[in-house]
N, C-alpha and C positions, 0 to 999 in steps of 0.2 A: 504493500500500500504506500509505504514511504517512497519507494523508488518510482512508483507511478506518479506520485505528487510532485516529486523533484523533476521528473522528466517533463511533466505538463508545464511546470513553471518555466523551465528552460526553453521549451518550445514557444511559450507565450512571449518571453523576453526577446527571442530571435525574431519572431514575427513583428514585434513592435519596432525593433531596430531596423529591419528591412523596410517596413512601411515608412519610417521617418526618412530613411535615405532616399527611397523612391520619391517621396514627396518633395524633398529638397532638390533632387535631380530634375523633377518635372517643373518646379518653380524656376530653376535656372534656365532650362530649355525654353520655357515660355518667354522669359525675359529676353533671351538671345534671339528668339524667332519673331518677337513682336516687331512689326514694321513701324518705324517712327514716321510721324507725319512731318511735312516740310518745316513747319514752325518749330517742332521739337528738335530738329537736327542742328539748329544754331543756338548756341548759348549767347544770350544778349550781352552777357558780361565780357564775351570775347570780341564783341564788335566795337571797333574804335571809331568814334564820331569823326575824327579827323580824316579817315579814309574817304569820306564823302563830302566833307565841308572845308577842309583846310589844306590838304596837300595840293600843291600847285604844279601845273604843267607850265611850260615856257610861255604859252599863249595867254595864261591867266594873269595878265598884267593890265588889262583894260580897266579894272576897277580896283584901285589900291587903297581906297578909304576903308577904315575900320568901322565896325558897327553894323548890326543887322539891317538898319534902315538904308544903308548904302549898298546893300547886296541885292541881287536879282530876286524878286519875289517868286516863290514856288506856287504852282497851282494848288488848289485844295486837294487834300489827300483823297484819292478815289477809292473809298472803302469797298464799293460794290465790285470794282474791277479785281481787287485783291481777293475778295471773298470767293470769286469764281475760279480762282487758280487751283490747279490740281494739287492735292496734298500728298500723294504717293507716286512713286515712280521707280523704274528699274534701269534707267539709263546711266551711263558713265561718261564723264568728260575728264580727259587727262591731257597734260601737256607740260611745257616748260615756260617759265616767266623769265624774260631777259630783255636787255636793250643792247644796241650796238653803240659803242662809244665813238668819239670823233675819228678814231683810227680804224674803225670797223671791227674792233674786238668785242667779244661777248662779255657782258656784265650781267650775271644772273641775280635774280631776286632770292637770295639765300634766306630760308626760314621766314619769308614774308607771308602776311595774310593775303588770302584771295577770297573774293565773294562772287556768287552768282546772284544777280539782281533780276527778278522776273521782269519781262517787258510789259510795261503799262504806260499810260499817258504820263504818269508821274516820273517814272525812270527815263522815259523818252525825252522829257523836258530837260532832265539833268544831263543826259548824254549829249543832246544837241546844243543846249545853251551853255553848259558849264564845261564839259570835256572838250567838245569840238569848238564851241564859240568863244571860250575863254573867260566867261563871266563867273565871278564868285556868287554863290547862291546862299540864301538864308538857310538856317538850320533845318535839316530834314525832320519830318514828322516821325516821332518815336515808333509809331505803328509799323513803319517800313521794316524795322528790324525783325519783326515776326515772320517776314517772308523772304529773308535772305538765307542763303546757304553759305556756310563758312568752312574754309579749310586752310591749311598752311603748307607752303612749299618746303622741301627738304633743303639740305645744304647745297645741292646742285641746282636748285630752282625747279625741280620736278614736282608736280602736284596732281591730285586726283579728286574728283567729286563723284560720289556714289549715290545711288537711289534718286537720280534726278528725274522728276516728272517731265513728260513730253511738253514742249513749248519753246518759247524764245526767251533768251536771257542776255544780260550784259555781264560779261566776265571782266572783273575789275581786280587790279593789284598794283603794287608799287615796287619800284627798284631804287635802291640807294646808289647814288653815284656822285662823285666830286670832280676832281681835277681831270680825270679821264674823259669826262663829259663836258669839260670847259667851264666848270663852276669853281669859284674860289673856295667853297666849302661844300660838304656833302649835303645833297638835297634828295627828297623823296620825289621821284618821277612817277607820276601816276599813268597807268596804261589801262585802257578799256577797249573792248571789242564786242561785237554782237555774235551770238552763237545760237544755233537751233538744234534740237534733239527730239527724237521720236521713239517711243517704245523702249526696247532694251538695247538701243544702239550704244556702241562704244565710240565716242568721238575723240579724235586727236585735234586739239586746238591750242597751239602755242600762243602765249600772251607776250607780244613783242612789238618793238618799234625801233627805228633808227634815230639816234640823237641828231 
């Protein structure tokens, strides 16, 4: 009787241990397999406001006055446009961020931040008026950062974005360069380009420009 009781207790303990392990394993698997939505992929704390409001390209000298009142006014944030954006995706965008200095040599954006900014009337205004047109713009609406995808390049300037929903985006990043690019001191040179992706495509898109 004693042996039967001990055997039963041991069996019960083994079953409880197995059940707990299985439960933990299931929980981990569920966490790993859960597909993050677009907004969850970007930690707002990793987003640097200066990447969109302060870093200057050579053409951004048309408005040198300080103060929000002296900067180009942004259009109202189009919440309805952003609400319609796909939240999940299977696409991949990878490439290298770099510029060519005055001698044609490659200067990579080592360990720099890069963003995918969905194409909307709001981001289109920034791209055309600020990046291409050279005007400094007023501070971006904080709601924008819920729709950005963030990554970082490695020491060689190589980067990858995973889980990208189908659509059009502006790919944005900066490269630091000084004397090699003709500057007296190191500056952040912003680069932006348009990119499109569909389904589970793997797109190669270098982010580059010549000095």
